[in-house]
C-alpha positions, -999 to +999 in steps of 0.1 A: -010+109+272-045+114+288-061+104+255-043+071+256-054+063+291-090+072+283-089+049+253-074+021+274-103+025+299-129+025+272-114-005+254-113-025+286-148-016+299-172-009+271-188-040+255-206-042+221-192-037+187-217-026+160-197-004+137-180-029+113-144-026+104-130-034+070-136-069+057-106-093+064-082-094+034-078-125+012-048-148+018-015-134+008-004-139-028+028-157-036+058-135-028+089-126-047+122-113-033+131-077-037+162-067-056+190-046-041+184-009-035+178+010-067+197+040-080+189+064-108+203+068-143+189+090-170+156+093-152+153+055-148+163+034-118+190+008-124+188-020-099+222-030-086+241-012-113+276-001-104+274+026-131+241+040-120+241+077-110+232+087-074+196+090-065+183+126-068+179+144-036+145+158-046+115+142-064+097+175-074+063+159-065+043+191-074+053+186-110+038+151-111+004+161-098-011+164-133+003+130-145-014+107-121-041+083-136-077+090-125-101+064-113-138+068-102-148+065-066-163+030-066-160+015-031-168-021-024-203-025-009-190-040+023-163-014+028-184+010+049-167+041+035-182+075+040-197+092+010-196+130+002-231+126-012-245+112+020-231+136+046-258+130+073-248+094+080-235+091+115-200+075+107-194+105+084-200+129+113-176+110+136-148+111+110-154+148+104-150+153+141-117+134+141-107+155+111-114+187+130-092+176+159-061+167+139-064+198+117-064+219+149-033+200+160-018+209+126-021+246+134+000+241+165+028+220+150+040+209+116+020+178+109+015+165+074+022+127+076+007+102+100+008+065+105-026+049+112-020+016+130-033-007+157-018-030+183-033-062+168-051-073+137-089-068+131-092-035+151-102-013+122-070+005+113-076+003+075-112+013+079-101+043+100-073+053+077-094+053+046-123+071+061-101+098+077-084+104+044-119+106+027-131+131+053-100+153+048-104+152+010-139+166+013-124+199+023-117+223-006-081+226-017-071+199+009-050+174-011-048+141+007-028+109+000-038+076+015-009+051+011-010+014+018+023+005+035+010-027+048+031-047+024+023-079+043-016-080+041-027-049+022-065-042+020-070-006+008-071-015-029-099-039-021-119-011-003-116+011-034-118-018-059-086-008-076-056-028-087-029-036-061-001-031-086+018-010-096+023+003-061+049+014-036+068-019-037+071-016-075+084+019-071+110+009-045+122-020-067+126+003-096+099-014-117+075+016-119+079+054-118+062+074-091+036+089-115+023+053-123+022+044-086-001+072-073-037+074-086-062+102-082-099+096-073-118+114-101-134+147-090-118+147-056-088+158-036-080+122-027-049+103-041-042+067-035-009+047-034-015+009-033+009-016-018+021-030-051+032-066-058+040-089-029+076-090-016+094-114+006+112-088+027+090-058+033+110-044+063+142-044+043+124-026+014+110+000+038+146+007+050+157+019+016+168+054+012+141+060-014+115+057+014+131+084+035+134+107+005+097+101-005+084+106+030+104+138+034+089+154+003+052+144+005+043+176+023+053+196-009+023+181-027-001+168-001-015+186+030-020+152+046-006+117+040-020+088+059-001+054+060-019+022+067+007-002+082+008-036+098-001-039+135+026-027+159+029-060+178+031-082+148+060-065+128+085-037+131+071-020+099+049+005+117+076+014+142+100+022+114+075+043+095+064+061+127+100+072+132+100+088+098+066+105+099+051+134+119+028+113+142+009+081+149-028+075+153-035+043+173-068+025+166-083+003+193-115-017+192-139-013+221-145-045+240-118-063+221-085-045+225-070-053+259-053-028+282-021-049+280-019-048+242-025-010+242+003-005+268+027-026+248+018-008+216+024+026+231+056+016+247+069+004+213+064+040+200+080+073+210+052+086+232+057+121+220+049+108+185+014+095+194-012+120+181-041+102+198-062+071+200-093+063+179-119+040+196-135+019+170-166-003+173-190+018+194-226+008+194-245+024+165-273+035+189-248+055+210-237+074+179-271+080+164-284+094+197-257+122+195-271+136+163-309+128+165-318+162+178-295+181+154-306+164+123-343+163+132-343+201+136-323+205+104-349+184+085-378+204+100-362+237+089 
C-alpha cells in the first residue's frame, strides 16, 4: 500500500493543476426504467419471458471480433487525448510509463480487467482511463477495450465524438446484441463500449448475471479491458465492479483530492484489489523538465 500513501502525501501537499482533465459532461438525459433481467431464446434475449431459454454460459467473444462496426479516431478538441502520431508530447510519455508498470504487474499475476475510478468527481478518471487504453492499444497485437460503465454521467462517448447508444445498458436490457454494442477504432487495437441509453436503476442493472458472464469472458478477446465508473464515494457501482474485475486504479488530483477522501475510498475497496494510484494534475513544467534532455538529444541526432 506504499503507492497509496505516497499518493495521499502528494495530493495533500503539492499545489498547482495544469494538466486538464476531461471536460465536465452535459446534464443527464431523461431516464427510463430497466426491464427485468433478460434471458436468451433462439439467439435473442426475451425480457421477462417465462418461456425463454437459460442464458448461455459462454459468449464466444473471439468469434465476434470481425463483426464490430469501425469508426475513425476523431477525438474532441478539448479531450486532451494522446495521439499515436504525436508520440513526443509529454502526456503521452507519462501514460506510456503507466502502461509499462501495469504490464509488468500483468507478468506477475493474471490481470486483464481493471476499474479506473476516483474518490470524488472532477479528478480525471475518464481522462486517465481513455488515455491509458489508448497507450495500451499502441502496442502491436495488444487488443484493448475501454468500456464506459458510468451509467449515471458517462463521458467517454463525448471524448471520442461517438454515439452513446447502443451501449452496455442496451445490451443488458436485451435491446441490442453485443456485436452492435462494441465498436472498433479504425486502424487500431482499440475497441470502445459506450454506456448506452440512460437508465433509472444502474446499480440493479449492473447486478444482472449478464454482467458477470461478460466480465468473466472479456479476457478471451482483449488483453486489457478498462472500465470507467462513477466515483467511489458517490455510488456503489465502482465497488460492485471492482469485486468482479482483476484490480482497481484510483485516480487522485494533486492539490484537490484530500487525504480523508482517499482514505475513505481505499477503505471502501478490498485493499488487495488496488493496483495503484495515479496522480493527475501535475504542473506541465514539472513534466516537460523530465524529458527536455532526452528529446533535445534525440532531435540533434
